LOKOL-725208 format. One line per 4 residues: number of its first residue (from 1); their letters; for each residue x, y, z of C-alpha. Coordinates in steps of 0.25 Angstrom, whole numbers, plus 2048, in hexadecimal, padded with zeros to 3 digits. Layout:
! residues N
NUM) A) X,Y,Z; ...;
//
This chain:
! residues 126
1) XXXX) 7FA,7B8,7F1; 7FC,7C5,7F8; 7F0,7CD,7FD; 7F0,7DC,800;
5) XXXX) 7E5,7E3,807; 7E4,7F2,808; 7DC,7FA,813; 7DC,808,818;
9) XXXX) 7D6,80F,80C; 7CA,819,80E; 7C5,827,80C; 7CC,833,811;
13) XXXX) 7CD,842,80F; 7D9,849,809; 7E4,84B,813; 7E0,83E,81A;
17) XXXX) 7E7,831,81C; 7E5,822,81A; 7ED,816,81D; 7ED,80A,814;
21) XXXX) 7F1,7FC,817; 7F4,7F0,80F; 7F6,7E2,815; 7FD,7D7,80D;
25) XXXX) 7FA,7C8,80F; 7FB,7BB,807; 7FC,7AC,809; 80B,7A9,80B;
29) XXXX) 80E,7B7,80C; 80D,7B8,81B; 81C,7BD,81D; 81D,7C6,811;
33) XXXX) 821,7D4,812; 81B,7DC,807; 820,7E7,7FE; 813,7EF,7FD;
37) XXXX) 80E,7FC,7F6; 802,804,7F4; 7FC,809,7E7; 7EF,811,7E4;
41) XXXX) 7E6,813,7D9; 7DE,820,7D8; 7D1,820,7D0; 7D4,821,7C1;
45) XXXX) 7E3,81F,7C3; 7ED,814,7C3; 7F2,80D,7CF; 7FE,814,7D5;
49) XXXX) 809,811,7DF; 808,817,7ED; 813,811,7F6; 81B,805,7F8;
53) XXXX) 822,7FF,804; 82C,7F3,803; 82D,7E8,80E; 83C,7E7,80E;
57) XXXX) 844,7ED,81A; 846,7FA,812; 837,7FC,811; 838,804,805;
61) XXXX) 82C,80E,803; 828,815,7F6; 81D,81F,7F4; 817,825,7E8;
65) XXXX) 819,834,7E7; 80A,837,7EB; 80C,82F,7F8; 819,835,7FD;
69) XXXX) 817,83D,80A; 808,838,80B; 808,829,80B; 810,820,814;
73) XXXX) 812,811,811; 816,807,81C; 815,7F8,81F; 813,7F0,82C;
77) XXXX) 81E,7E7,831; 819,7DB,82A; 81A,7E2,81D; 80D,7DC,81A;
81) XXXX) 805,7E9,81C; 807,7F6,815; 801,804,819; 7FF,811,811;
85) XXXX) 7FD,81D,81A; 7F7,828,811; 7F7,836,816; 7F3,843,811;
89) XXXX) 7EA,83C,807; 7E5,843,7FA; 7DA,841,7F1; 7E3,83C,7E6;
93) XXXX) 7E7,831,7F0; 7D9,82B,7EE; 7DB,81D,7E8; 7DB,80E,7EA;
97) XXXX) 7E7,80A,7F2; 7EE,7FD,7EF; 7F8,7F5,7F7; 802,7ED,7EF;
101) XXXX) 80D,7E2,7F2; 817,7DE,7E8; 81F,7D4,7F1; 823,7D0,7FF;
105) XXXX) 82E,7CB,806; 82C,7BD,80D; 839,7BB,814; 844,7BB,80A;
109) XXXX) 83A,7B8,7FF; 834,7C4,7F6; 827,7C0,7F1; 822,7C8,7E5;
113) XXXX) 813,7CB,7E1; 80A,7D6,7DE; 7FE,7D8,7E7; 7F4,7E3,7E8;
117) XXXX) 7E9,7E6,7F2; 7DB,7EA,7EF; 7DD,7F8,7F3; 7D7,802,7FD;
121) XXXX) 7D0,80F,7F8; 7D5,81C,7FD; 7CC,828,7FA; 7D1,836,7FE;
125) XX) 7C7,842,7FD; 7CB,850,7FC;
//
């Protein structure tokens, strides 16, 4: 079973920055390289996609329109940790941010699953 643990949330004023982290782990998944993404859910709204990064050599990155130019996703060399650097935060960025992994590369084997973290709260005050 894959476990995801987020950290880095907090309260900031509009225009400020935060850096979220998410680490993946699991018994038997020590060498996995994860495809990871970030989602968020604002109060009273549906959960929405924020950004994703692939663990393959291309490292394909995707952003939601609202994240382009303000958020930056990255991974460490193990591909077991993902970061989301959020700059120029706005009040409408206030949400619970969730890390998600839908698969990993373990050598030549691709392992498929759907794992979510518990979330980390981001609050932006204007």
